[in-house]
C-alpha positions as CSV (number, residue, x, y, z in Angstrom):
1,M,125.3,81.2,117.7
2,G,127.7,79.3,115.7
3,R,129.4,80.5,112.6
4,R,128.1,79.8,109.6
5,N,129.0,76.6,107.6
6,A,130.8,76.5,104.1
7,E,127.8,76.3,102.3
8,V,127.1,80.1,103.0
9,G,130.4,80.7,101.0
10,S,128.7,79.6,97.6
11,G,125.9,81.9,98.7
12,A,128.2,84.9,99.0
13,G,129.6,84.2,95.5
14,T,126.7,83.8,93.6
15,A,125.6,87.3,95.6
16,A,128.8,88.9,94.2
17,L,127.8,87.4,90.7
18,F,124.5,89.3,91.0
19,G,126.5,92.3,91.7
20,E,129.0,92.0,88.9
21,V,126.1,91.2,86.4
22,L,124.1,94.9,87.7
23,R,127.5,96.6,87.5
24,Y,127.9,95.6,83.9
25,F,124.5,96.7,82.9
26,R,124.9,99.9,84.8
27,E,127.6,101.2,82.9
28,A,126.6,99.5,79.7
29,A,123.9,102.1,79.9
30,G,125.9,105.1,81.1
31,L,124.6,105.3,84.7
32,T,126.8,105.8,87.8
33,Q,125.5,104.3,91.2
34,E,124.0,107.8,92.2
35,G,122.4,107.8,89.0
36,L,121.0,104.1,89.3
37,A,120.2,104.7,92.7
38,R,118.2,108.3,92.0
39,E,115.9,106.6,89.1
40,I,115.0,103.3,91.3
41,P,114.9,105.4,93.9
42,C,117.3,104.3,96.6
43,D,120.4,105.1,98.7
44,R,123.5,105.5,96.4
45,S,124.8,103.4,99.4
46,F,122.7,100.4,98.8
47,V,123.4,100.0,95.2
48,T,127.1,99.9,96.0
49,R,127.0,97.3,98.6
50,V,124.3,95.2,96.3
51,E,127.4,95.3,93.5
52,A,129.8,94.3,96.1
53,G,127.7,91.2,97.3
54,T,127.2,92.2,100.7
55,R,123.5,93.5,100.8
56,V,120.5,91.3,99.6
57,P,118.2,92.7,97.1
58,Q,114.7,91.9,97.1
59,D,112.8,91.2,94.1
60,W,111.6,94.7,93.3
61,F,114.6,95.8,93.2
62,A,115.8,93.4,90.1
63,K,112.9,94.3,88.8
64,K,113.4,98.1,88.4
65,C,116.7,97.8,87.1
66,D,115.5,95.2,84.3
67,E,113.2,97.9,83.4
68,L,115.7,101.1,83.9
69,L,118.9,99.1,82.1
70,G,116.9,97.7,79.6
71,T,117.8,93.9,80.1
72,G,114.8,92.3,79.2
73,G,114.8,90.9,82.5
74,V,117.7,89.1,83.2
75,L,118.6,90.7,86.7
76,L,115.6,89.2,88.1
77,R,115.8,86.0,86.6
78,L,119.5,85.5,88.0
79,W,117.9,87.1,91.2
80,Q,115.6,83.9,91.6
81,K,118.2,81.2,90.8
82,I,120.5,82.5,93.6
83,D,120.5,81.2,97.0
84,W,120.7,84.6,98.6
85,Y,121.2,83.0,102.2
86,G,122.3,79.6,101.8
87,R,122.2,77.8,105.1
88,V,122.3,79.7,108.1
89,E,122.3,78.6,111.8
90,H,119.7,80.0,114.3
91,P,120.4,79.9,118.0
92,D,119.5,76.4,119.5
93,W,116.1,77.6,121.1
94,F,115.3,79.5,118.0
95,R,115.7,76.6,115.7
96,Q,112.7,74.9,115.8
97,R,110.6,78.1,115.3
98,A,112.8,78.8,112.5
99,D,112.0,75.2,111.1
100,M,108.2,76.3,111.5
101,D,108.8,79.2,109.4
102,A,109.8,77.1,106.8
103,E,106.9,75.1,105.8
104,A,104.0,77.3,107.9
105,V,101.2,77.4,105.4
106,A,99.6,80.3,107.9
107,L,101.2,82.6,110.6
108,R,99.4,85.0,113.0
109,E,100.8,87.3,114.8
110,Y,100.9,89.7,117.5
111,Q,103.8,92.3,118.4
112,E,104.7,94.3,121.3
113,R,107.4,96.8,121.5
114,V,109.5,95.7,118.4
115,I,108.6,95.0,114.9
116,P,108.4,91.2,114.1
117,G,111.8,89.6,113.0
118,L,109.9,88.5,109.3
119,L,109.1,92.4,108.9
120,Q,112.3,93.9,110.1
121,T,114.4,96.3,107.9
122,E,118.1,94.9,108.0
123,D,119.3,98.2,109.5
124,Y,116.5,97.7,112.2
125,A,117.5,94.0,112.9
126,R,121.1,95.3,113.0
127,A,120.3,98.1,115.3
128,L,118.5,95.5,117.5
129,F,121.4,92.9,117.8
130,S,124.0,95.0,118.3
131,R,122.6,96.0,121.8
132,V,123.5,92.2,122.8
133,A,126.4,91.3,120.6
134,T,128.9,92.7,118.8
135,G,131.1,92.5,115.3
136,E,130.8,89.4,113.3
137,E,128.4,88.2,115.4
138,V,125.5,90.8,114.6
139,E,126.2,90.4,110.8
140,E,125.3,86.8,111.2
141,R,122.5,87.4,113.3
142,V,120.9,89.5,111.0
143,H,122.1,87.2,108.5
144,A,119.8,84.9,110.1
145,R,116.8,86.8,110.6
146,L,116.8,88.2,106.8
147,S,116.8,84.3,105.7
148,R,113.5,83.7,107.2
149,Q,111.8,87.0,105.5
150,Q,112.2,85.7,102.1
151,R,109.7,83.2,101.7
152,F,107.1,85.2,103.3
153,L,108.3,87.8,100.5
154,A,107.7,85.7,97.9
155,E,105.0,86.2,95.3
156,D,103.5,82.9,96.5
157,G,104.2,83.3,100.0
158,P,101.9,81.7,103.0
159,L,99.4,83.8,104.7
160,Y,100.9,86.2,107.1
161,L,98.5,88.3,109.1
162,V,100.3,90.7,111.8
163,V,98.7,92.8,114.6
164,L,101.0,95.3,115.8
165,D,101.1,97.0,118.9
166,E,101.7,101.0,117.9
167,S,104.4,100.8,120.8
168,C,106.1,98.7,117.6
169,L,105.7,101.9,115.7
170,R,106.8,104.5,118.7
171,N,109.7,102.6,120.1
172,V,112.6,104.0,118.5
173,V,115.3,101.7,117.7
174,E,119.0,103.5,116.3
175,N,117.2,106.7,115.0
176,S,114.4,108.7,113.4
177,A,116.3,107.6,109.6
178,V,116.3,103.6,110.7
179,M,112.5,103.6,111.8
180,R,111.6,105.9,108.8
181,D,112.8,103.1,106.3
182,Q,111.2,100.7,108.7
183,C,108.0,102.1,108.4
184,A,108.2,102.7,105.0
185,H,109.2,99.1,104.7
186,L,106.0,97.7,106.6
187,L,103.7,100.1,104.1
188,A,105.6,98.1,101.3
189,V,105.2,94.6,102.1
190,G,101.4,95.0,103.7
191,R,100.9,95.6,99.7
192,R,101.5,92.0,98.9
193,P,98.5,89.6,98.5
194,N,99.5,87.2,101.3
195,I,100.3,89.8,103.9
196,R,98.0,91.9,106.2
197,I,99.3,94.2,108.6
198,Q,97.0,95.8,111.1
199,V,97.6,98.3,114.2
200,A,96.1,98.1,117.7
201,P,96.4,101.7,118.6
202,A,97.4,103.2,122.0
203,G,94.9,105.5,123.7
204,P,91.3,105.1,125.6
205,R,90.1,102.5,123.1
206,E,89.4,99.5,124.8
207,L,91.0,96.5,123.0
208,S,91.3,92.8,124.3
209,R,95.1,92.3,124.2
210,P,96.9,89.2,124.8
211,S,99.2,89.4,127.9
212,G,102.4,89.1,125.2
213,S,103.6,88.6,122.0
214,M,102.7,85.8,120.4
215,S,102.7,83.6,117.0
216,L,99.7,81.1,116.0
217,I,101.6,78.7,113.3
218,T,99.4,76.3,111.1
219,L,101.4,73.4,109.2
220,P,100.9,71.6,105.9
221,D,99.4,68.7,107.8
222,G,97.3,71.4,109.6
223,H,98.9,70.6,113.2
224,Q,98.9,73.8,114.9
225,W,101.3,75.7,117.3
226,V,101.4,78.6,119.5
227,Y,104.7,80.5,120.0
228,S,106.0,83.0,122.6
229,E,109.1,84.1,123.9
230,S,110.7,84.8,127.3
231,L,114.2,85.9,127.8
232,D,116.5,83.9,125.3
233,R,113.8,81.0,125.4
234,G,111.2,79.9,123.0
235,H,108.0,78.6,124.4
236,F,105.9,76.0,122.2
237,T,102.5,74.3,122.7
238,D,100.2,72.2,120.8
239,E,97.6,72.1,123.1
240,P,94.1,72.0,121.3
241,I,92.5,74.3,124.2
242,V,95.3,76.5,124.6
243,F,95.4,77.3,120.7
244,A,91.4,77.6,120.7
245,C,91.8,80.0,123.8
246,H,94.4,82.3,121.7
247,S,93.5,82.4,118.6
248,Q,89.9,83.4,119.8
249,T,91.7,86.4,121.9
250,Y,93.7,87.0,118.5
251,D,90.7,87.2,116.4
252,V,88.9,89.4,118.3
253,L,91.9,91.9,118.6
254,R,92.4,92.1,114.9
255,A,88.7,92.9,114.7
256,D,88.6,95.7,117.0
257,A,92.1,96.9,115.6
258,L,92.4,99.4,112.9
259,S,91.5,98.2,109.4
260,V,94.2,97.6,107.1
261,P,93.9,101.0,105.2
262,E,93.5,103.0,108.5
263,S,96.8,100.9,109.9
264,A,98.4,102.4,106.7
265,A,97.5,106.0,107.0
266,L,99.0,105.5,110.9
267,I,102.0,104.1,109.8
268,G,102.2,106.6,107.1
269,D,101.9,109.4,109.5
270,V,104.3,107.9,112.1
271,M,107.0,107.7,109.1
272,E,106.2,111.3,108.2
273,G,106.8,112.1,111.6
274,Y,110.4,110.1,112.2
275,E,110.8,112.1,108.5
276,Q,110.5,115.8,109.7
277,H,112.2,115.2,113.1
278,G,115.1,113.8,110.8
279,Q,115.0,117.6,108.9
280,V,114.6,119.4,112.4
281,R,117.8,117.6,113.5
282,T,119.5,118.2,110.6
283,Q,118.6,121.8,110.9
284,R,119.5,122.3,114.3
285,G,122.7,120.5,113.5
286,D,123.7,123.5,110.9
287,V,121.9,125.8,113.1
288,D,124.5,124.9,115.6
289,Q,127.5,124.2,113.4
290,E,126.9,128.3,112.6
291,Q,126.4,129.2,116.0
292,L,129.7,127.6,116.6
293,Q,131.3,129.3,114.0
294,R,130.2,132.8,114.6
295,L,131.3,132.2,118.3
296,Q,134.8,131.1,116.8
297,R,135.0,134.4,114.8
298,R,134.2,136.7,117.6
299,Q,137.1,134.8,119.9
300,L,139.7,135.3,116.9
301,R,138.8,139.0,116.9
302,R,138.6,139.5,120.6
303,N,142.3,137.4,120.4
304,R,143.4,140.1,117.6
305,P,146.4,142.3,119.1
306,R,145.2,145.6,119.6
307,F,147.1,149.0,118.7
308,P,146.3,152.4,119.7
309,R,144.6,154.5,116.9
310,R,146.8,157.3,116.0
311,R,144.9,160.6,116.3
312,P,145.3,163.3,114.1
313,R,147.1,166.7,115.6
314,S,145.4,169.6,116.1
């Protein structure tokens, strides 16, 4: 992927401006970064990075800060005026898909193994890209992926229907903390009026699934496309017969999958499992540390010089 061009520099500057304004109102309200994070709630590191202009917040973050800091809606209005991503560069093979996302009026998607790019958190996306790239290239790819999400996460975003194979939730990317936050993000965005997330569960339940992940894209002029991917390649077709076939398969799968409320309940259960797993690992780490300290104390006692006891004379 080529480097972002100079236009992105202005985007970085406005991101920093938002951070400065947020810092001003936070300090005026007598709150520390940790205090603001506790009220939102979110991690303190998130507030730190937003104020530094290195993390892109969503609109709900700006709204919440306006409420907590009594700004009269200043932060949200500023958030709406900022071109957070500027112009980004996508890989050549993916550019056509990114262009379609920028104008699609409807998107129906089925995904296996990994969460779709339009629904990934920043940490989840970074963990995925870190498997195939390093350094600045990772950040460029994360930046480009997040730039595609903004249109679908807007209040008047296009219709986005997603069926996730359960493997998307069970396939651990990075660690349980990343997966817990990713599940929480799915639950949050699934409440938006233009987004519906369903899960095709694993197990004995008979479901007619597509042969692989795919996207059904409808453009403003009514033109419809089928998009799928292989290794570092995107495949498009607008053959009406092919689209109709895949569309029927998708609609049947969506009808047989868990309903939206059932899917949200399953995602919530999976999220709770990741949270408990993280707590168990933390507790286990504490136990391991305590056992190590005990072992070290025993070794110190064993290594002390021994002196013969003086027995009293009879």
